[in-house]
C-alpha positions in Angstrom: 106.0 43.4 23.2 104.6 42.4 26.5 102.9 44.3 29.1 102.1 43.7 32.5 100.1 46.8 33.6 96.9 48.6 32.1 96.6 50.5 28.6 95.1 53.2 27.0 91.7 53.1 26.2 90.5 52.1 22.7 91.8 54.6 19.9 88.3 55.4 19.4 87.5 56.1 22.5 89.8 58.6 22.9 88.2 61.2 20.4 85.6 63.5 21.8 85.8 66.0 19.5 84.9 66.7 15.8 88.1 66.6 13.2 89.3 69.8 11.9 86.9 71.2 8.8 87.9 70.1 5.6 90.1 71.8 3.4 88.7 72.3 -0.1 90.6 70.9 -2.7 91.3 72.7 -6.5 89.0 72.6 -9.0 91.5 69.8 -10.3 91.5 68.0 -7.3 94.9 68.8 -6.2 95.8 70.9 -3.5 99.1 72.4 -1.9 99.6 70.5 1.3 101.7 68.1 3.2 103.2 66.2 0.6 104.3 68.7 -1.7 107.8 68.1 -3.2 107.6 64.5 -2.3 107.8 61.7 -5.0 104.1 60.7 -5.4 102.5 57.3 -7.2 100.3 57.1 -10.2 97.5 59.6 -9.2 93.6 58.7 -10.2 92.5 61.0 -12.5 90.0 63.5 -10.5 86.7 62.6 -11.7 87.8 58.9 -11.9 88.7 59.3 -8.3 85.5 60.9 -7.0 83.9 58.1 -8.9 86.0 55.2 -7.3 85.2 56.9 -3.9 81.8 57.2 -3.6 82.0 53.3 -5.1 84.2 52.5 -2.2 82.2 53.7 0.7 83.3 57.1 1.0 80.6 60.3 1.5 81.8 63.5 -0.7 82.7 65.1 2.2 84.7 62.1 3.4 86.6 62.2 -0.1 87.2 66.1 0.2 88.9 65.5 3.7 91.1 62.9 2.2 92.5 65.6 -0.5 93.1 68.1 2.4 95.1 65.3 4.1 97.0 64.3 0.9 97.4 67.4 -0.9 96.3 66.0 -4.3 94.3 63.5 -5.5 95.2 59.9 -4.6 96.4 57.0 -6.3 94.0 53.6 -6.4 95.6 51.9 -3.3 95.9 55.3 -1.6 92.1 55.7 -2.2 91.4 51.6 -1.0 93.3 52.5 2.0 91.2 55.5 3.3 88.0 53.6 2.5 88.6 50.7 4.2 89.9 52.5 7.4 87.2 55.1 7.7 84.6 52.7 6.7 82.1 52.4 9.8 83.8 48.7 10.2 86.9 50.2 11.1 86.7 53.1 12.4 83.4 53.2 14.4 82.6 56.7 12.9 78.8 56.4 13.9 79.5 54.9 17.4 82.5 56.1 19.1 81.5 59.3 20.9 79.0 56.8 22.6 81.0 54.0 23.6 83.1 56.3 25.7 80.3 56.1 28.2 81.0 52.2 29.1 83.0 51.8 32.4 86.2 50.0 31.1 88.3 50.0 34.6 88.4 48.0 37.3 91.7 46.7 39.7 91.5 43.3 37.9 91.5 45.1 34.5 95.3 44.4 32.9 94.0 45.5 29.3 90.8 47.3 28.5 89.7 48.3 24.9 92.1 49.4 22.6 93.9 46.3 21.6 93.0 43.2 19.9 91.2 41.8 22.5 90.8 42.5 26.2 92.4 41.2 29.2 91.6 40.3 33.3 93.6 39.3 35.9 92.1 35.8 37.1 94.6 35.0 39.9 97.8 32.3 40.2 99.2 34.8 37.9 97.2 34.0 34.9 95.2 36.0 32.5 92.0 35.4 30.3 92.2 37.0 27.0 88.6 37.7 25.0 86.5 39.4 22.6 83.3 38.9 20.6 83.1 40.0 17.1 80.8 40.0 14.4 80.8 38.6 10.7 77.0 39.3 10.2 77.4 40.2 6.1 79.3 37.6 5.3 77.4 35.2 6.8 74.2 36.1 5.3 76.4 36.2 1.7 78.0 32.8 2.3 76.8 31.4 5.4 79.4 28.4 5.8 82.7 30.4 5.1 81.0 33.7 6.7 80.8 32.2 10.0 83.9 29.9 10.0 86.1 32.6 8.9 84.2 34.6 11.9 85.7 31.9 14.1 88.9 32.0 12.8 89.4 35.9 12.9 88.3 36.0 16.8 90.5 33.2 17.5 93.4 35.1 16.0 92.3 38.2 18.2 92.8 36.1 21.4 96.2 34.1 20.6 97.8 37.5 19.2 97.7 38.6 22.6 99.7 35.7 23.8 97.1 33.4 25.3 95.9 29.9 24.1 92.5 29.8 23.1 90.2 27.2 25.3 86.6 28.2 24.6 84.6 29.4 21.7 80.9 30.9 22.1 78.6 32.4 19.9 75.6 34.3 19.4 73.3 33.7 16.8 70.1 35.7 15.4 68.2 33.9 12.5 64.6 34.8 11.1 62.1 32.7 10.6 63.1 29.2 9.1 60.4 29.0 6.7 61.7 32.7 5.0 63.4 32.7 1.9 67.2 31.2 2.2 67.0 30.9 5.8 67.0 27.2 6.2 70.3 27.4 4.2 71.6 30.1 6.3 71.0 28.6 9.8 72.4 25.2 8.2 75.6 27.0 6.7 76.5 29.0 9.8 76.3 25.9 12.2 78.3 23.8 9.9 80.5 26.7 9.2 80.9 27.3 13.3 81.3 24.1 14.0 83.5 23.0 10.9 86.3 25.8 12.0 86.2 25.6 16.1 86.3 21.4 15.7 89.1 21.3 13.2 91.4 24.1 15.1 91.0 21.9 18.2 89.3 24.7 20.7 86.1 23.5 22.1 83.1 25.5 21.2 81.2 25.6 24.6 78.3 27.8 24.7 76.1 30.6 22.7 72.4 31.5 22.5 69.9 31.7 19.4 66.9 33.6 18.9 64.6 33.8 16.1 62.6 36.8 14.6 61.3 38.0 11.2 63.1 41.0 11.6 66.3 38.5 10.7 65.0 37.3 7.8 67.3 39.5 5.5 70.2 39.9 7.6 71.1 37.0 10.3 73.7 38.0 12.9 76.5 35.7 13.6 78.7 37.1 16.9 81.4 35.0 17.7 83.4 35.1 21.0 86.8 33.2 22.0 88.3 33.0 25.6 91.9 32.4 26.2 94.5 31.9 28.8 97.8 33.8 29.2 100.4 34.6 32.0 99.4 37.9 33.3 103.3 39.2 32.8 103.4 38.2 29.1 100.5 40.0 27.4 101.6 41.1 23.4 100.3 44.4 22.0 100.3 45.9 18.7 102.3 49.3 19.0 105.4 49.0 17.2 108.4 50.4 18.2 111.8 50.5 16.9 113.1 52.4 14.2 114.7 50.1 11.4 112.8 47.1 12.8 111.7 44.4 10.6 108.1 44.0 9.5 107.3 40.1 9.4 104.1 38.6 7.1 103.5 35.4 8.6 100.9 32.8 8.0 99.0 31.7 4.8 99.5 33.5 1.3 97.3 36.5 0.0 94.9 35.8 -2.1 92.0 37.8 -3.8 89.3 36.8 -1.0 87.9 39.4 0.7 89.1 42.6 -0.8 86.4 45.3 0.2 85.0 42.9 2.7 85.3 46.2 6.0 83.4 48.2 3.6 80.6 45.6 2.6 80.2 45.3 6.0 79.3 49.0 6.3 76.9 49.2 4.0 73.1 47.7 3.8 71.7 44.7 2.0 69.8 45.3 -1.1 68.4 42.6 -3.9 72.0 42.4 -5.4 73.6 41.0 -2.4 74.6 37.6 -3.9 76.9 40.0 -5.9 79.1 40.5 -2.8 79.9 36.8 -2.5 83.4 37.6 -3.7 84.1 39.5 -0.9 83.4 37.0 1.8 87.0 35.3 2.7 87.7 31.7 2.8 89.1 30.0 5.6 91.4 27.2 6.3 91.2 25.9 9.8 94.1 23.6 9.8 96.4 26.6 8.7 94.8 28.3 11.5 96.0 25.5 13.8 99.6 25.5 12.9 99.5 29.6 12.8 98.5 29.3 16.8 101.2 27.3 17.4 104.0 28.8 15.7 103.2 32.3 17.6 102.6 31.0 21.0 106.1 29.3 20.3 107.7 32.6 18.8 106.0 34.1 22.1 108.1 32.0 24.4 111.5 33.9 22.9 112.5 37.7 23.0 111.8 38.0 19.4 108.5 39.9 19.3 108.1 43.6 19.4 104.7 44.0 18.3 102.2 41.6 16.6 98.7 42.3 15.3 96.1 40.0 13.0 95.2 40.6 9.8 91.7 40.8 10.4 89.3 43.5 8.3 91.3 45.6 5.8 93.7 42.8 6.2 97.4 44.3 5.4 96.2 47.6 5.6 94.5 47.5 8.6 97.5 45.6 10.8 100.2 48.0 9.1 98.3 51.1 10.1 97.5 50.5 13.1 100.6 48.9 14.5 102.9 51.8 13.4 100.2 54.2 14.3 100.0 53.1 18.0 103.4 52.9 18.2 104.0 56.7 17.0 105.9 55.1 13.9 106.2 55.2 10.3 106.2 51.9 8.3 107.5 51.2 5.0 106.7 47.9 2.9 107.9 46.3 -0.4 104.8 44.4 -1.5 106.8 42.5 -3.9 108.0 40.1 -0.7 104.2 39.5 0.2 103.5 35.9 0.0 101.1 35.7 -2.9 98.9 32.6 -4.0 97.3 34.2 -7.0 99.5 35.4 -10.0 99.7 38.9 -10.7 98.1 41.0 -7.6 98.3 44.5 -7.6 99.3 46.6 -4.6 95.7 47.6 -4.1 94.7 44.0 -4.3 97.4 43.1 -1.6 96.7 45.9 0.7 93.1 45.2 0.9 92.7 41.5 0.5 91.0 40.0 3.8 92.7 36.4 3.5 92.6 34.3 6.4 95.2 33.0 8.7 97.7 35.6 8.6 99.5 37.9 11.2 101.8 40.9 11.2 104.8 41.3 13.6 107.6 43.6 14.5 111.0 41.6 15.4 113.7 42.5 17.4 116.7 43.2 15.1 118.5 40.1 14.3 115.8 37.4 15.4 114.3 36.8 11.7 115.9 33.6 11.7 114.8 32.2 14.7 111.4 33.3 13.8 111.8 32.1 10.1 113.0 28.7 11.9 110.1 28.2 13.8 107.4 29.3 11.3 109.4 26.9 8.5 109.1 24.1 11.1 105.0 24.6 11.5 105.1 24.7 7.1 103.7 28.5 7.3 105.1 31.4 5.0 107.5 33.6 6.5 108.9 36.7 4.7 110.2 40.6 6.2 108.2 42.9 4.0 109.3 46.3 5.3 110.7 48.1 8.0 109.5 50.8 10.8 110.8 54.3 10.0 111.0 57.1 12.0 108.6 59.2 9.1 104.9 58.7 10.6 103.9 57.6 7.0 103.2 54.5 5.6 105.1 53.7 2.1 104.4 51.3 -0.1 105.9 50.3 -3.2 105.5 47.3 -5.6 107.7 46.4 -9.0 109.9 49.2 -8.1 107.0 51.7 -8.2 105.8 53.9 -5.4 102.3 52.9 -4.8 101.0 54.9 -1.7 102.2 57.5 0.8 100.3 58.5 3.3 100.8 60.4 6.5 99.7 58.0 9.6 98.7 60.6 12.1 95.7 62.2 10.3 94.3 58.7 8.8 93.4 58.0 12.3 93.0 61.8 13.9 91.4 63.2 10.9 88.8 60.1 10.2 85.2 61.3 10.3 83.6 61.4 13.6 79.7 61.8 13.3 77.7 63.0 16.2 74.6 61.4 14.3 70.9 62.8 15.4 69.5 60.9 17.7 65.4 60.1 18.3 64.1 58.2 21.5 62.3 55.3 21.0 58.6 55.5 22.5 58.4 54.3 26.0 55.5 51.7 25.8 53.0 51.6 28.8 53.0 48.8 31.3 51.1 46.1 30.6 49.4 44.3 34.1 48.6 40.7 33.9 45.0 41.0 35.0 44.5 42.9 31.8 45.3 40.0 29.6 43.5 36.9 29.3 44.9 33.6 29.1 43.9 31.9 26.0 44.6 28.1 27.0 45.3 27.5 30.6 48.9 26.7 32.2 49.3 23.0 31.9 48.8 23.5 27.5 50.9 26.8 27.6 54.0 24.7 29.0 54.7 22.3 26.2 53.9 25.2 23.6 56.4 27.0 24.8 59.2 24.6 25.3 58.3 23.6 21.5 58.2 27.5 20.3 61.6 28.5 18.3 63.2 31.2 21.3 63.0 28.3 24.2 63.3 24.6 22.2 66.1 23.0 22.8 69.5 23.7 20.8 70.7 20.1 21.1 70.5 20.1 16.9 73.2 23.1 16.9 75.4 22.0 19.9 75.9 18.2 18.9 77.5 19.7 15.7 80.0 21.3 17.5 82.8 19.5 19.6 82.4 21.2 23.3 84.7 18.5 24.8 88.1 18.5 22.8 91.1 19.8 24.9 89.7 18.0 28.2 88.8 21.1 30.1 85.2 21.4 29.7 83.2 20.9 33.2 79.9 22.0 32.2 79.0 21.4 28.5 76.0 23.0 26.8 72.4 22.9 28.4 74.1 21.4 31.7 74.3 25.0 33.2 73.5 28.5 32.6 77.3 29.7 32.0 79.6 27.0 30.1 82.1 26.1 32.8 85.9 25.5 31.5 88.8 24.8 33.8 91.9 26.3 33.7 94.2 23.9 32.8 97.4 26.2 33.8 95.8 26.5 37.4 95.9 22.8 37.7 99.3 22.5 36.7 99.8 24.8 39.7 97.9 22.8 42.1 94.8 25.4 41.9 91.3 24.1 40.8 90.5 27.5 39.1 87.8 27.6 36.0 86.3 30.0 34.0 82.2 30.7 33.7 81.5 31.9 30.2 78.3 32.9 28.5 76.6 35.2 25.7 73.4 37.1 26.5 70.8 39.6 25.0 67.2 40.0 24.8 66.5 41.8 21.2 62.7 42.2 21.9 63.3 43.8 25.0 65.7 46.3 23.4 63.4 47.2 20.6 60.5 48.3 23.1 63.2 49.9 25.6 66.6 49.9 24.5 67.9 51.3 27.8 66.1 48.8 29.7 67.2 45.9 27.1 70.9 47.3 27.3 70.6 47.5 31.0 69.1 43.7 31.1 71.6 42.0 28.7 74.4 43.1 31.1 72.1 41.7 34.0 71.4 38.5 32.6 74.9 37.5 31.8 76.3 38.7 34.9 73.3 36.4 36.6 74.4 33.5 34.5 77.4 33.5 35.8 76.7 34.0 39.3 73.9 30.9 38.9 77.0 28.5 38.8 79.0 30.0 41.6 81.1 32.3 39.5 82.5 35.9 40.4 81.6 38.1 37.1 84.8 39.9 36.3 84.2 41.3 33.1 82.3 41.9 29.9 83.1 42.4 25.8 80.2 43.4 23.8 78.9 43.3 20.2 76.6 46.1 19.0 74.5 44.9 16.2 72.1 48.0 15.0 70.6 48.9 11.7 71.7 51.8 9.8 72.9 54.9 12.1 71.9 57.6 9.9 68.4 57.1 10.9 67.9 58.9 13.8 65.5 56.1 15.4 68.4 53.8 14.9 71.3 55.9 16.6 68.8 56.5 19.4 68.4 53.0 20.2 72.3 52.5 20.1 72.6 55.5 22.6 70.0 54.4 24.7 71.4 51.0 24.9 74.8 52.3 25.7 73.4 54.3 28.5 71.9 51.1 29.7 74.5 49.1 29.7 76.9 51.8 31.1 74.4 51.9 34.3 74.8 47.7 34.6 78.3 47.4 34.6 79.0 50.0 36.8 76.5 48.9 39.5 77.8 45.2 38.7 81.5 45.8 38.9 81.4 44.3 35.3 83.5 46.4 33.0 83.7 46.4 29.4 87.3 45.3 27.9 86.7 44.8 24.6 84.1 44.8 21.7 82.7 45.2 18.6 80.3 47.4 16.5 78.3 45.9 13.7 76.0 48.6 12.0 74.0 48.8 8.7 72.2 45.3 9.6 69.5 46.3 7.1 67.9 44.9 4.1 65.9 46.7 1.8 65.6 49.4 4.3 64.4 47.0 7.0 66.6 46.8 10.0 67.0 44.0 12.8 66.2 44.0 16.0 68.6 46.3 18.0 70.8 43.8 19.6 73.6 44.7 22.1 74.9 41.1 22.7 76.9 40.7 25.6 79.9 37.9 26.6 80.7 37.5 30.1 83.8 36.3 32.0 83.9 35.2 35.7 86.0 33.1 38.0 85.4 30.1 40.0 88.5 29.4 42.5 87.3 26.0 42.9 85.8 23.9 39.6 84.7 21.5 42.0 82.0 23.9 43.4 80.3 25.1 40.2 76.6 24.2 39.9 74.3 23.2 37.1 70.4 23.2 36.5 69.6 19.6 36.6 67.2 18.6 39.0 67.3 16.1 41.6 64.6 14.1 43.6 64.2 15.1 47.3 64.8 18.8 47.3 63.1 21.9 48.1 62.2 24.4 45.5 63.3 27.9 46.4 62.7 31.3 44.3 64.9 34.1 44.5 63.5 37.5 44.1 60.3 39.3 43.5 57.6 38.3 41.3 55.0 40.6 40.0 54.1 38.8 37.0 55.5 41.0 34.3 54.1 39.9 30.8 55.2 42.9 28.8 57.0 41.5 25.8 56.8 38.1 27.3 57.3 35.0 25.5 54.0 33.5 26.7 52.7 37.2 25.5 53.6 36.5 21.9 53.7 32.4 21.8 50.5 32.0 23.6 48.6 35.5 23.5 49.5 36.2 19.9 51.1 39.8 21.0 53.9 41.6 21.3 53.8 44.8 23.1 54.0 46.8 26.3 57.4 47.7 28.3 59.7 45.2 29.1 60.7 44.0 32.7 62.4 46.6 34.3 66.0 45.8 36.0 66.4 46.8 39.6 70.4 46.7 39.5 70.4 47.3 43.6 67.9 43.9 43.9 70.1 41.9 41.2 73.4 42.7 43.6 72.2 41.8 46.4 70.3 38.7 45.3 73.2 37.7 43.0 75.7 38.3 45.8 73.5 36.1 48.3 73.2 33.4 45.7 76.8 33.3 45.2 77.7 32.9 48.8 75.2 30.3 49.0 76.8 28.1 46.3 80.4 28.6 47.7 79.0 27.3 51.0 77.6 24.4 49.6 74.1 25.0 50.1 72.5 24.6 46.6 72.2 21.6 44.6 71.0 23.2 41.2 70.5 26.9 40.0 69.0 28.5 37.3 68.3 32.3 36.5 64.5 32.8 35.2 64.6 35.1 31.9 62.4 34.0 28.7 59.5 32.1 29.7 59.4 32.9 33.2 59.0 30.6 36.4 57.5 27.3 35.1 59.7 27.0 32.0 63.1 27.8 34.2 61.4 24.7 36.1 60.9 22.5 33.3 64.4 23.1 31.9 65.6 22.0 35.3 63.5 18.9 35.4 64.2 17.8 31.7 67.8 18.3 32.5 68.0 16.1 35.4 65.3 13.7 34.5 63.3 14.5 37.8 59.6 16.3 38.1 58.5 17.9 41.0 55.1 18.8 42.9 54.6 22.8 43.0 52.7 25.0 45.4 50.0 27.5 44.4 51.4 30.9 43.8 49.9 33.9 45.1 45.9 35.3 45.3 47.0 38.6 44.2 48.2 37.1 41.0 46.6 35.7 37.8 48.3 32.4 37.4 49.7 33.0 33.8 51.3 35.9 35.5 53.1 34.1 38.2 54.4 31.1 36.1 55.1 33.0 32.9 55.8 36.7 33.9 59.5 37.6 32.9 60.4 39.3 36.2 64.1 40.1 36.2 66.3 39.4 39.3 65.2 36.0 40.0 66.7 32.7 40.7 65.2 29.2 41.1 67.3 27.2 43.3 67.1 23.5 44.3 68.4 22.6 48.2 68.5 19.9 50.6 67.0 22.2 53.2 64.8 24.8 52.4 63.8 26.1 55.8 67.6 27.1 56.5 67.7 28.9 53.1 64.7 30.9 53.6 66.1 32.0 57.1 69.3 33.1 55.3 67.5 34.8 52.7 66.0 36.8 55.3 68.9 37.7 57.2 70.3 38.9 53.7 67.0 41.0 52.9 66.7 38.7 50.0 63.1 38.2 48.6 62.7 34.2 48.6 59.8 31.6 49.1 59.2 27.9 49.2 57.2 26.6 45.4 57.6 23.1 45.5 59.6 20.0 46.2 61.2 18.0 43.4 60.4 14.1 42.6 58.5 11.7 40.5 58.5 11.6 36.9 56.3 14.7 36.2 55.6 18.0 37.2 52.5 18.5 39.0 50.4 21.7 39.3 48.7 23.3 42.1 45.5 22.8 40.4 46.2 18.5 40.2 47.1 18.6 36.6 50.1 16.4 36.0 53.0 16.9 33.2 55.2 14.0 32.6 59.0 15.3 32.3 59.2 12.8 29.5 56.4 14.2 27.2 58.1 18.1 27.9 61.6 16.6 26.8 59.8 15.3 23.6 58.3 18.7 22.9 61.4 20.5 23.7 63.9 18.4 21.5 61.3 18.2 18.6 61.3 21.5 17.2 64.7 22.0 15.2 65.1 18.7 14.0 62.1 18.9 12.5 62.1 22.3 11.1 65.3 21.7 9.6 64.3 18.0 8.1 61.4 19.9 6.2 58.8 18.0 8.5 57.5 21.0 10.3 
């Protein structure tokens, strides 16, 4: 049913107290309870049920809660349903108590957390619909399909809301390329993202990539999609209407992906290859048909509610739809379209086959819907109806397979307040205390060719960033991707979205709170650097085993930092995903709270890129202290990973960013780049490479060592290229914004204050060679 106003918070955020205490079961495993006197399905033998519960990921105390809810032992299908719905992946049982701290409301927020995706008002009667979600575990086991189905799943989350997808992004973290299987993982993930996005016809316009040995056994694949919908035609998953038909549409159900949600809620071990069957198989061509069929049906009045069959497949979609609407649901699984013979109820309910949706239709609208899906050559089947019972009832081949009360399946799901341990603070590393082993000139090409700073062209060239014809700034052209809003153009407007993904995991490891704050601030800064107004965030919280206090402490601290930044920058969180247990053989990833940011430009012609042109003054905005703690210069040049990360002054971020955005809108700025990894000289080199233009630079302050000035990673800074440097400096003084002229663009080289000259062509060659050489095996 379309909505026009705000919706409640995500269901996980509404829980603030622990579920009720468990009711002990009798020795046989059966209890008297709410189902006494009702027909029951074929029940598992008590000992076998306990054994399977453990294999399915339920802890003993959680299984006791299942017995208390049912008042008896479960059937196999019931046990499967509880195990996936109470998995970490689906229930957020370790994280949701902390997620409540995130700000989720603003006047422009139409839909916050709690639905398939977040929705914000972007003007002209239009809304941006977006979310980011992980597919980490599947992408390690089977890189191509894991990444491809991650893209497919996040696309469905967006068009389920009634939006046409217009852009994909990603945030990728890999181990070192010489680690076992890592080149295979990198190659497969990139091909999977490109293969699915390219075929489905949605451009992949941006993203980020980091490399670190802590991802050797557990890469991260976070996929983000943004779509456009009418602000008054947003569809939700809350099922209503006793007797309304439950309709299955899309591809047929197979045995792929069974217990995928459970697999994503556990650590990896030496037998991870054996989990390959839990990875789904994607079909982007079927997804394209599904997009068009769903959007066509959404243009009618037939749909009451709609939900993607994502993690936990038919189980999660049916349970969540009925639960959100306060309804019951009864399904006859014989009617589920199947591509494999002899599938059981358990297999159909837990399959994570792709390109499938569940809908609740208005009575009598089945024929209209079926005609549309038949036209698009997709399966259509009425598989059940809504009831007033508040229960999920499943039948197959004339037998009762499951009968579960829905309310306790959600309200009594485990909620853990796990112990936390604070990350010890690292000392501030003064730039003067760190010797420079090679000098400013030699360090620049070394940094530009390092894994974290080298060109990502080898990756983005495998993505179609221009399909659809609305991409205004493609990868590498600006700090955020710029995509025109076609619906605005059709109305005579010129609106565009600025979109980015950001996180600096090494900062988060050293200080999770400051790192969470910085991730949000950098996303805000990257949108601002294009001239966009940042509006809202989707997050993807990637962490290790939450049962370890130090990991749970990282999570809690990162959320605190994110909440502070989102509040200070008016940048609320409207959707998100949590991925825990990212560990292999007990070794966890770097804490990685990836941020996807979305902003709006009222006129796409005002969007600014980073390419340098000759004859411009170079103005540095923001305060520089030469912060080298946790910097890439410190790691790559000095060979050290230590110190506190750069602090984030949120008031300065807001002041500096608002000023820069205003100057862009006034037409004062020809090019703009935020300063982040690598600091000032790396940012300048990236601008020079993008524009094929050099610059002559002025000396830094005598109070700072040269390597601190040029390579420090102080936050809240921008590098501007402007026609009128004096006028810009005067405007900065009037706004109370720190600003100074650092040089002038022109020529074919970067000329350092000491007289050294580095050709832009040589820097471009160093920047471009790394990934192609590594993936070809030549480095």
